[in-house]
C-alpha atoms as a printed R data frame, in Angstrom:
    type eleno elety resid chain resno       x       y       z
1   ATOM     1    CA   MET     A     1   3.816  30.030 -10.448
2   ATOM     2    CA   ASN     A     2   0.521  31.572  -9.685
3   ATOM     3    CA   ILE     A     3  -2.324  29.290  -8.856
4   ATOM     4    CA   PHE     A     4  -4.060  29.556 -11.913
5   ATOM     5    CA   LEU     A     5  -1.023  28.067 -13.638
6   ATOM     6    CA   ALA     A     6  -0.537  25.702 -10.938
7   ATOM     7    CA   VAL     A     7  -4.174  24.143 -11.268
8   ATOM     8    CA   LEU     A     8  -3.506  23.931 -14.885
9   ATOM     9    CA   ALA     A     9  -0.119  22.235 -14.663
10  ATOM    10    CA   LEU     A    10  -1.633  19.456 -12.032
11  ATOM    11    CA   VAL     A    11  -4.604  19.142 -14.406
12  ATOM    12    CA   GLY     A    12  -2.920  19.156 -17.785
13  ATOM    13    CA   GLY     A    13  -0.436  16.721 -15.713
14  ATOM    14    CA   PHE     A    14  -3.220  14.210 -14.974
15  ATOM    15    CA   VAL     A    15  -4.519  14.091 -18.404
16  ATOM    16    CA   ALA     A    16  -0.800  13.475 -20.196
17  ATOM    17    CA   LEU     A    17  -0.391  10.769 -17.484
18  ATOM    18    CA   ILE     A    18  -3.557   8.904 -18.253
19  ATOM    19    CA   LYS     A    19  -3.149   8.890 -21.892
20  ATOM    20    CA   GLY     A    20   0.517   8.347 -21.735
21  ATOM    21    CA   ALA     A    21  -0.375   5.155 -19.325
22  ATOM    22    CA   ASP     A    22  -3.016   4.245 -22.147
23  ATOM    23    CA   TRP     A    23  -0.702   4.971 -24.965
24  ATOM    24    CA   PHE     A    24   2.069   2.753 -23.282
25  ATOM    25    CA   VAL     A    25  -0.233   0.126 -22.601
26  ATOM    26    CA   GLU     A    26  -1.589  -0.568 -26.138
27  ATOM    27    CA   GLY     A    27   1.926  -0.219 -27.794
28  ATOM    28    CA   SER     A    28   3.389  -2.470 -25.217
29  ATOM    29    CA   SER     A    29   0.571  -5.073 -25.389
30  ATOM    30    CA   SER     A    30   1.136  -5.346 -29.354
31  ATOM    31    CA   VAL     A    31   4.821  -5.549 -29.178
32  ATOM    32    CA   ALA     A    32   4.189  -8.817 -26.807
33  ATOM    33    CA   LYS     A    33   1.351 -10.073 -28.671
34  ATOM    34    CA   LEU     A    34   3.582  -9.758 -31.848
35  ATOM    35    CA   LEU     A    35   6.430 -11.722 -29.794
36  ATOM    36    CA   LYS     A    36   3.602 -14.373 -29.384
37  ATOM    37    CA   VAL     A    37   3.487 -13.798 -25.089
38  ATOM    38    CA   PRO     A    38   0.565 -14.901 -23.845
39  ATOM    39    CA   THR     A    39  -2.547 -12.678 -23.018
40  ATOM    40    CA   ILE     A    40  -2.750 -13.435 -19.477
41  ATOM    41    CA   VAL     A    41   0.870 -13.069 -19.051
42  ATOM    42    CA   ILE     A    42   0.581  -9.596 -20.708
43  ATOM    43    CA   GLY     A    43  -2.255  -8.376 -18.275
44  ATOM    44    CA   LEU     A    44  -0.831  -9.470 -15.513
45  ATOM    45    CA   THR     A    45   2.357  -7.547 -16.336
46  ATOM    46    CA   VAL     A    46   2.056  -4.821 -19.060
47  ATOM    47    CA   VAL     A    47  -1.784  -3.709 -18.137
48  ATOM    48    CA   ALA     A    48  -1.055  -4.195 -14.209
49  ATOM    49    CA   LEU     A    49   2.175  -2.022 -14.650
50  ATOM    50    CA   GLY     A    50   0.262   0.930 -16.873
51  ATOM    51    CA   THR     A    51  -2.581   1.370 -14.116
52  ATOM    52    CA   SER     A    52   0.405   2.137 -11.624
53  ATOM    53    CA   LEU     A    53   2.715   3.952 -14.351
54  ATOM    54    CA   PRO     A    54   0.650   7.893 -12.845
55  ATOM    55    CA   GLU     A    55   1.571   7.006  -9.646
56  ATOM    56    CA   ALA     A    56   5.152   5.721 -10.137
57  ATOM    57    CA   SER     A    57   5.836   8.933 -12.620
58  ATOM    58    CA   VAL     A    58   4.897  11.144 -10.071
59  ATOM    59    CA   SER     A    59   6.817   9.892  -7.054
60  ATOM    60    CA   ILE     A    60   9.939   9.174  -9.088
61  ATOM    61    CA   SER     A    61   9.958  12.662 -10.062
62  ATOM    62    CA   SER     A    62   8.914  13.513  -6.390
63  ATOM    63    CA   ALA     A    63  12.378  11.514  -5.130
64  ATOM    64    CA   LEU     A    64  14.469  13.359  -7.718
65  ATOM    65    CA   LYS     A    65  13.296  16.773  -6.846
66  ATOM    66    CA   GLY     A    66  13.589  16.016  -3.252
67  ATOM    67    CA   ALA     A    67   9.728  16.012  -2.384
68  ATOM    68    CA   ASN     A    68   9.757  13.030   0.007
69  ATOM    69    CA   SER     A    69   6.977  13.655   1.294
70  ATOM    70    CA   LEU     A    70   4.697  13.992  -1.513
71  ATOM    71    CA   ALA     A    71   6.347  10.689  -3.179
72  ATOM    72    CA   ILE     A    72   5.210   8.595  -0.208
73  ATOM    73    CA   SER     A    73   2.293  10.342   0.447
74  ATOM    74    CA   ASN     A    74   1.177  10.031  -3.049
75  ATOM    75    CA   VAL     A    75   1.499   5.851  -3.158
76  ATOM    76    CA   VAL     A    76  -0.115   5.521   0.217
77  ATOM    77    CA   GLY     A    77  -2.824   7.800  -0.208
78  ATOM    78    CA   SER     A    78  -3.817   6.233  -3.472
79  ATOM    79    CA   ASN     A    79  -3.745   2.738  -2.047
80  ATOM    80    CA   ILE     A    80  -6.191   3.995   0.946
81  ATOM    81    CA   PHE     A    81  -8.509   5.231  -1.888
82  ATOM    82    CA   ASN     A    82  -8.117   2.286  -4.731
83  ATOM    83    CA   THR     A    83  -9.414   0.070  -1.313
84  ATOM    84    CA   LEU     A    84 -11.890   2.364  -0.200
85  ATOM    85    CA   VAL     A    85 -13.501   4.087  -2.869
86  ATOM    86    CA   VAL     A    86 -12.269   2.124  -6.010
87  ATOM    87    CA   LEU     A    87 -13.658  -1.039  -4.357
88  ATOM    88    CA   GLY     A    88 -16.298   0.725  -2.349
89  ATOM    89    CA   ALA     A    89 -17.950   2.771  -5.581
90  ATOM    90    CA   SER     A    90 -17.535  -0.854  -7.827
91  ATOM    91    CA   ALA     A    91 -19.769  -2.672  -4.822
92  ATOM    92    CA   LEU     A    92 -22.332   0.017  -4.782
93  ATOM    93    CA   ILE     A    93 -23.066  -0.613  -8.505
94  ATOM    94    CA   VAL     A    94 -23.070  -5.011  -8.047
95  ATOM    95    CA   PRO     A    95 -21.455  -6.709  -4.878
96  ATOM    96    CA   VAL     A    96 -18.200  -7.537  -5.954
97  ATOM    97    CA   CYS     A    97 -17.414 -11.372  -6.025
98  ATOM    98    CA   VAL     A    98 -14.291 -12.287  -4.275
99  ATOM    99    CA   GLN     A    99 -12.041 -15.303  -5.847
100 ATOM   100    CA   PRO     A   100 -10.614 -17.739  -3.122
101 ATOM   101    CA   GLY     A   101  -6.991 -16.702  -4.295
102 ATOM   102    CA   SER     A   102  -7.973 -13.336  -3.276
103 ATOM   103    CA   VAL     A   103  -8.813 -14.313   0.081
104 ATOM   104    CA   LYS     A   104  -5.896 -16.810   0.658
105 ATOM   105    CA   LYS     A   105  -3.074 -14.873  -1.196
106 ATOM   106    CA   GLU     A   106  -3.317 -11.345  -2.847
107 ATOM   107    CA   ILE     A   107  -5.056  -9.309  -0.252
108 ATOM   108    CA   PRO     A   108  -2.515 -10.872   2.468
109 ATOM   109    CA   PHE     A   109   0.386 -10.435   0.212
110 ATOM   110    CA   SER     A   110  -0.730  -6.705  -0.083
111 ATOM   111    CA   ILE     A   111  -0.636  -6.501   3.650
112 ATOM   112    CA   LEU     A   112   2.708  -8.468   3.482
113 ATOM   113    CA   CYS     A   113   4.200  -5.393   1.232
114 ATOM   114    CA   THR     A   114   2.625  -2.665   3.638
115 ATOM   115    CA   PHE     A   115   4.045  -4.249   6.442
116 ATOM   116    CA   ALA     A   116   7.430  -4.550   4.649
117 ATOM   117    CA   LEU     A   117   7.276  -0.997   3.892
118 ATOM   118    CA   LEU     A   118   6.539  -0.029   7.394
119 ATOM   119    CA   GLY     A   119   9.547  -2.104   8.679
120 ATOM   120    CA   ALA     A   120  12.032  -0.928   6.334
121 ATOM   121    CA   LEU     A   121  10.897   2.669   7.265
122 ATOM   122    CA   PHE     A   122  11.324   2.129  11.085
123 ATOM   123    CA   LEU     A   123  14.780   0.428  10.284
124 ATOM   124    CA   GLY     A   124  15.883   3.925   8.745
125 ATOM   125    CA   HIS     A   125  14.634   5.676  12.146
126 ATOM   126    CA   ASN     A   126  16.493   8.715  12.857
127 ATOM   127    CA   LYS     A   127  15.642   9.749  16.162
128 ATOM   128    CA   ALA     A   128  15.125  13.673  17.004
129 ATOM   129    CA   VAL     A   129  17.987  15.291  19.589
130 ATOM   130    CA   PRO     A   130  17.162  16.385  22.792
131 ATOM   131    CA   ALA     A   131  16.132  20.244  23.545
132 ATOM   132    CA   GLY     A   132  19.231  21.371  24.743
133 ATOM   133    CA   ASP     A   133  21.782  19.223  23.438
134 ATOM   134    CA   VAL     A   134  24.036  21.600  21.788
135 ATOM   135    CA   SER     A   135  26.807  19.102  20.824
136 ATOM   136    CA   ALA     A   136  24.942  17.576  18.191
137 ATOM   137    CA   ALA     A   137  23.648  18.810  14.995
138 ATOM   138    CA   VAL     A   138  19.726  19.210  14.839
139 ATOM   139    CA   VAL     A   139  18.261  16.122  13.529
140 ATOM   140    CA   GLU     A   140  14.444  15.810  13.407
141 ATOM   141    CA   ASN     A   141  12.198  12.578  14.559
142 ATOM   142    CA   THR     A   142  11.993  11.491  10.964
143 ATOM   143    CA   TYR     A   143  11.833   7.731   8.896
144 ATOM   144    CA   THR     A   144  13.893   7.393   5.931
145 ATOM   145    CA   LEU     A   145  13.067   4.737   3.000
146 ATOM   146    CA   THR     A   146  16.922   3.535   2.083
147 ATOM   147    CA   ARG     A   147  18.182   2.092  -1.215
148 ATOM   148    CA   VAL     A   148  18.685  -1.097   0.971
149 ATOM   149    CA   GLY     A   149  15.071  -1.154   1.911
150 ATOM   150    CA   GLY     A   150  14.056   0.071  -1.647
151 ATOM   151    CA   LEU     A   151  16.114  -3.360  -2.631
152 ATOM   152    CA   VAL     A   152  13.580  -5.496  -0.226
153 ATOM   153    CA   LEU     A   153  10.677  -3.981  -1.894
154 ATOM   154    CA   ILE     A   154  12.196  -4.933  -5.340
155 ATOM   155    CA   ALA     A   155  12.499  -8.399  -4.433
156 ATOM   156    CA   LEU     A   156   9.097  -8.460  -3.160
157 ATOM   157    CA   PHE     A   157   8.056  -7.177  -6.620
158 ATOM   158    CA   ALA     A   158  10.135  -9.770  -8.482
159 ATOM   159    CA   PHE     A   159   8.628 -12.469  -6.029
160 ATOM   160    CA   TYR     A   160   5.118 -11.435  -6.938
161 ATOM   161    CA   MET     A   161   5.426 -11.156 -10.587
162 ATOM   162    CA   TYR     A   162   7.323 -14.860 -10.718
163 ATOM   163    CA   TRP     A   163   4.373 -16.012  -8.419
164 ATOM   164    CA   GLN     A   164   1.604 -14.373 -10.793
165 ATOM   165    CA   ILE     A   165   2.882 -15.558 -13.933
166 ATOM   166    CA   SER     A   166   3.757 -19.134 -12.936
167 ATOM   167    CA   ALA     A   167   0.134 -19.715 -11.395
168 ATOM   168    CA   ALA     A   168  -1.084 -18.065 -14.655
169 ATOM   169    CA   MET     A   169   0.739 -20.504 -17.009
170 ATOM   170    CA   LYS     A   170   0.074 -23.468 -14.946
171 ATOM   171    CA   ALA     A   171  -3.694 -22.720 -14.918
172 ATOM   172    CA   ARG     A   172  -3.612 -21.772 -18.764
173 ATOM   173    CA   LYS     A   173  -1.796 -25.379 -19.322
174 ATOM   174    CA   ALA     A   174  -4.623 -27.240 -17.524
175 ATOM   175    CA   GLY     A   175  -7.092 -25.612 -19.390
176 ATOM   176    CA   GLU     A   176  -8.372 -23.848 -16.085
177 ATOM   177    CA   LEU     A   177  -7.654 -20.579 -17.741
178 ATOM   178    CA   GLU     A   178  -9.103 -19.384 -21.178
179 ATOM   179    CA   GLU     A   179  -7.437 -16.575 -23.421
180 ATOM   180    CA   GLU     A   180  -9.406 -13.804 -24.290
181 ATOM   181    CA   GLU     A   181  -7.914 -12.310 -27.726
182 ATOM   182    CA   ASP     A   182  -8.593  -8.778 -26.780
183 ATOM   183    CA   VAL     A   183  -5.152  -6.952 -27.541
184 ATOM   184    CA   LYS     A   184  -4.945  -4.525 -30.133
185 ATOM   185    CA   ILE     A   185  -1.936  -5.563 -32.373
186 ATOM   186    CA   MET     A   186  -0.703  -2.623 -34.131
187 ATOM   187    CA   SER     A   187   2.148  -2.508 -36.779
188 ATOM   188    CA   PRO     A   188   5.508  -2.373 -35.107
189 ATOM   189    CA   LEU     A   189   6.223   0.714 -36.068
190 ATOM   190    CA   LYS     A   190   2.729   2.072 -34.557
191 ATOM   191    CA   SER     A   191   3.613   0.152 -31.523
192 ATOM   192    CA   VAL     A   192   7.071   1.756 -30.742
193 ATOM   193    CA   ILE     A   193   5.718   5.058 -31.794
194 ATOM   194    CA   ALA     A   194   2.966   4.296 -29.045
195 ATOM   195    CA   ILE     A   195   5.152   3.194 -26.319
196 ATOM   196    CA   VAL     A   196   7.696   6.219 -27.068
197 ATOM   197    CA   GLY     A   197   4.713   8.811 -26.936
198 ATOM   198    CA   GLY     A   198   3.324   7.003 -23.623
199 ATOM   199    CA   ILE     A   199   6.817   7.238 -21.905
200 ATOM   200    CA   ALA     A   200   7.123  11.023 -22.811
201 ATOM   201    CA   CYS     A   201   3.173  12.103 -21.643
202 ATOM   202    CA   ILE     A   202   3.935  10.070 -18.592
203 ATOM   203    CA   ILE     A   203   7.337  11.700 -17.902
204 ATOM   204    CA   ILE     A   204   6.269  14.940 -18.728
205 ATOM   205    CA   GLY     A   205   2.838  14.561 -16.910
206 ATOM   206    CA   GLY     A   206   4.501  13.442 -13.903
207 ATOM   207    CA   ASN     A   207   6.877  16.717 -13.582
208 ATOM   208    CA   PHE     A   208   3.490  18.688 -14.133
209 ATOM   209    CA   VAL     A   209   1.768  16.879 -11.520
210 ATOM   210    CA   VAL     A   210   4.938  17.836  -9.047
211 ATOM   211    CA   GLU     A   211   5.375  21.066 -10.190
212 ATOM   212    CA   GLY     A   212   1.401  22.138  -9.652
213 ATOM   213    CA   ALA     A   213   1.055  20.178  -6.646
214 ATOM   214    CA   SER     A   214   3.729  21.517  -5.044
215 ATOM   215    CA   ALA     A   215   2.942  24.988  -5.687
216 ATOM   216    CA   ILE     A   216  -0.825  24.957  -4.766
217 ATOM   217    CA   ALA     A   217   0.386  23.192  -1.130
218 ATOM   218    CA   MET     A   218   2.781  26.695  -0.922
219 ATOM   219    CA   LYS     A   219   0.095  28.514  -1.774
220 ATOM   220    CA   PHE     A   220  -2.913  27.460   0.611
221 ATOM   221    CA   GLY     A   221   0.209  26.782   3.500
222 ATOM   222    CA   MET     A   222  -0.447  22.812   3.212
223 ATOM   223    CA   SER     A   223   1.697  20.198   3.792
224 ATOM   224    CA   GLU     A   224   3.182  18.022   0.934
225 ATOM   225    CA   THR     A   225   1.790  15.023   2.126
226 ATOM   226    CA   LEU     A   226  -1.728  16.408   2.617
227 ATOM   227    CA   VAL     A   227  -1.446  17.108  -1.196
228 ATOM   228    CA   GLY     A   228  -0.306  13.774  -1.861
229 ATOM   229    CA   MET     A   229  -2.552  11.995   0.372
230 ATOM   230    CA   THR     A   230  -5.599  13.609  -1.233
231 ATOM   231    CA   ILE     A   231  -5.706  15.695  -4.717
232 ATOM   232    CA   VAL     A   232  -2.442  13.943  -6.041
233 ATOM   233    CA   ALA     A   233  -3.754  10.635  -4.946
234 ATOM   234    CA   ILE     A   234  -6.956  10.787  -6.260
235 ATOM   235    CA   GLY     A   235  -5.870  12.009  -9.616
236 ATOM   236    CA   THR     A   236  -3.122   9.254  -9.969
237 ATOM   237    CA   SER     A   237  -6.028   6.796  -9.041
238 ATOM   238    CA   LEU     A   238  -8.285   7.287 -11.623
239 ATOM   239    CA   PRO     A   239  -7.416   4.528 -14.168
240 ATOM   240    CA   GLU     A   240  -8.112   2.167 -11.388
241 ATOM   241    CA   LEU     A   241 -11.217   3.871 -10.633
242 ATOM   242    CA   VAL     A   242 -12.350   3.837 -14.244
243 ATOM   243    CA   THR     A   243 -11.257   0.512 -15.234
244 ATOM   244    CA   SER     A   244 -12.871  -1.141 -12.098
245 ATOM   245    CA   MET     A   245 -16.230   0.756 -12.390
246 ATOM   246    CA   VAL     A   246 -16.481  -0.331 -16.110
247 ATOM   247    CA   ALA     A   247 -15.702  -3.594 -15.400
248 ATOM   248    CA   ALA     A   248 -18.335  -3.448 -12.426
249 ATOM   249    CA   LYS     A   249 -21.284  -2.410 -14.552
250 ATOM   250    CA   LYS     A   250 -20.063  -5.034 -16.943
251 ATOM   251    CA   GLY     A   251 -20.371  -7.660 -14.561
252 ATOM   252    CA   GLU     A   252 -17.138  -8.615 -14.285
253 ATOM   253    CA   SER     A   253 -17.187  -7.407 -10.509
254 ATOM   254    CA   ASP     A   254 -14.322  -9.353  -9.818
255 ATOM   255    CA   LEU     A   255 -11.868  -7.711 -11.963
256 ATOM   256    CA   ALA     A   256 -12.312  -4.708  -9.874
257 ATOM   257    CA   LEU     A   257 -10.821  -6.440  -7.007
258 ATOM   258    CA   GLY     A   258  -7.864  -7.747  -8.588
259 ATOM   259    CA   ASN     A   259  -7.128  -4.289 -10.348
260 ATOM   260    CA   ALA     A   260  -7.342  -2.577  -6.797
261 ATOM   261    CA   ILE     A   261  -5.411  -5.359  -5.140
262 ATOM   262    CA   GLY     A   262  -3.180  -5.605  -7.578
263 ATOM   263    CA   SER     A   263  -2.286  -2.074  -8.083
264 ATOM   264    CA   ASN     A   264  -2.020  -1.361  -4.613
265 ATOM   265    CA   ILE     A   265   1.079  -4.529  -4.389
266 ATOM   266    CA   PHE     A   266   2.611  -2.472  -7.452
267 ATOM   267    CA   ASN     A   267   2.564   0.925  -5.832
268 ATOM   268    CA   ILE     A   268   4.477  -0.062  -2.735
269 ATOM   269    CA   VAL     A   269   7.006  -2.820  -3.798
270 ATOM   270    CA   PHE     A   270   7.672  -1.187  -7.443
271 ATOM   271    CA   ILE     A   271   7.269   2.132  -7.419
272 ATOM   272    CA   LEU     A   272   8.496   3.162  -3.947
273 ATOM   273    CA   GLY     A   273  11.378   0.250  -4.253
274 ATOM   274    CA   PHE     A   274  12.272   1.927  -7.450
275 ATOM   275    CA   SER     A   275  12.044   5.383  -6.024
276 ATOM   276    CA   ALA     A   276  14.061   4.540  -2.961
277 ATOM   277    CA   ILE     A   277  16.709   2.939  -4.644
278 ATOM   278    CA   ILE     A   278  16.850   6.124  -7.374
279 ATOM   279    CA   SER     A   279  16.687   8.615  -4.261
280 ATOM   280    CA   PRO     A   280  16.258   7.445  -0.678
281 ATOM   281    CA   MET     A   281  13.026   9.133   1.018
282 ATOM   282    CA   THR     A   282  12.677  10.731   4.231
283 ATOM   283    CA   VAL     A   283   9.406  11.225   6.051
284 ATOM   284    CA   ASP     A   284   7.711  12.111   9.404
285 ATOM   285    CA   ILE     A   285   5.352  10.410  11.496
286 ATOM   286    CA   LEU     A   286   2.298  11.147   9.465
287 ATOM   287    CA   ALA     A   287   3.938   8.849   6.446
288 ATOM   288    CA   ILE     A   288   3.907   5.691   9.645
289 ATOM   289    CA   ILE     A   289   0.537   6.935  10.732
290 ATOM   290    CA   ASP     A   290  -0.903   6.654   6.991
291 ATOM   291    CA   THR     A   291   0.586   3.191   6.290
292 ATOM   292    CA   ILE     A   292  -0.830   1.879   9.204
293 ATOM   293    CA   ALA     A   293  -4.009   2.915   7.894
294 ATOM   294    CA   VAL     A   294  -3.219   1.177   4.879
295 ATOM   295    CA   ILE     A   295  -2.941  -1.930   6.673
296 ATOM   296    CA   GLY     A   296  -6.175  -1.293   8.821
297 ATOM   297    CA   VAL     A   297  -8.317  -0.868   5.291
298 ATOM   298    CA   SER     A   298  -6.725  -3.807   3.907
299 ATOM   299    CA   ALA     A   299  -7.621  -6.100   6.743
300 ATOM   300    CA   LEU     A   300 -11.172  -4.463   6.397
301 ATOM   301    CA   THR     A   301 -11.521  -5.483   3.041
302 ATOM   302    CA   LEU     A   302  -9.866  -8.975   3.773
303 ATOM   303    CA   GLY     A   303 -12.874  -9.206   6.479
304 ATOM   304    CA   PHE     A   304 -15.170  -8.290   3.974
305 ATOM   305    CA   ALA     A   305 -14.303 -10.694   1.467
306 ATOM   306    CA   ALA     A   306 -13.387 -13.700   3.607
307 ATOM   307    CA   THR     A   307 -17.260 -13.360   4.807
308 ATOM   308    CA   GLY     A   308 -19.793 -14.140   2.088
309 ATOM   309    CA   LYS     A   309 -17.596 -14.435  -0.726
310 ATOM   310    CA   LYS     A   310 -18.386 -10.951  -1.620
311 ATOM   311    CA   ILE     A   311 -18.136  -7.377  -0.941
312 ATOM   312    CA   SER     A   312 -21.770  -6.173  -0.472
313 ATOM   313    CA   ARG     A   313 -23.326  -2.486  -1.490
314 ATOM   314    CA   THR     A   314 -23.577  -2.343   2.138
315 ATOM   315    CA   GLU     A   315 -19.853  -3.025   2.689
316 ATOM   316    CA   GLY     A   316 -19.179  -0.504   0.017
317 ATOM   317    CA   ALA     A   317 -21.119   2.248   1.629
318 ATOM   318    CA   ILE     A   318 -19.199   1.228   4.696
319 ATOM   319    CA   MET     A   319 -15.817   1.676   2.904
320 ATOM   320    CA   ILE     A   320 -16.824   5.151   1.396
321 ATOM   321    CA   VAL     A   321 -17.940   6.334   4.578
322 ATOM   322    CA   ALA     A   322 -14.703   5.471   6.023
323 ATOM   323    CA   TYR     A   323 -12.972   7.205   3.288
324 ATOM   324    CA   VAL     A   324 -14.743  10.278   4.092
325 ATOM   325    CA   GLY     A   325 -14.307  10.095   7.823
326 ATOM   326    CA   TYR     A   326 -10.151   9.553   6.997
327 ATOM   327    CA   PHE     A   327 -10.367  12.288   4.066
328 ATOM   328    CA   VAL     A   328 -11.555  14.584   7.189
329 ATOM   329    CA   TYR     A   329  -9.599  13.383   9.685
330 ATOM   330    CA   MET     A   330  -6.404  14.071   7.086
331 ATOM   331    CA   PHE     A   331  -7.529  18.263   6.796
332 ATOM   332    CA   LEU     A   332  -8.078  18.352  10.676
333 ATOM   333    CA   ARG     A   333  -4.363  17.147  12.044
């Protein structure tokens, strides 16, 4: 594949992913509403999953094709981008309000999920064979996210969904939460067409992105990890960026934080968990470094959120500068 076709596949794949996610969310939300599912539950499940579908498609496609570094770096890179750029850019528009639950529950839980990923990778550590040891097969110093590790992440995902839905339903029953009837209801046929069409676009788009990104990496001598952490991560995070910035412009800045943190949790426990169950993923030390970086930027966000109950414009600018610095580091390492 020449460079023109690779870029075309990458861009076309991103467009298909984002549009497919939109169709899937619209169709699924409509079906859920027709079945009398509360709006808040739709938001916590269908909509939250929808914004993470681009990452899911790319990571699962990468895992199936053996592009393991791309599978994990896409998620890790997206989480760094979500935390530093999505929240940082939203804070530059208007300071991001922080709900007490985010400081006490969501952000700490996202950090816990990242530690779980890091622990699962360390448990799958494959030590390098010492130089000169001709009696053993050559094994690189790598880390594998096994099916068992994937199951642990999926268990965390199930707990998170139960926790969120239970809390939302209790708040709704107590009258602390108002339902907003903003779900577009379509006919059953149109809903099914939207769901099927969305899934098709997501699958096709994911394949195009993986093929295009891999071709670009080979053409310019870039590693799959670098491409996944930069080009692919930014492209698949566009839904979160657009959603959060629109929310900030409308004065609903607290949605920006919830959207970014919720997406980060989905990315790790659902996407990587499901991908590992399908096909165990082996990566090098760079994936470990980047995963530790996710913990670091999450802790930074928690610190900003806990002091002053908001993320200020100055703190947003610091987050943007931190991302630029890490971006440069990824190219230089």
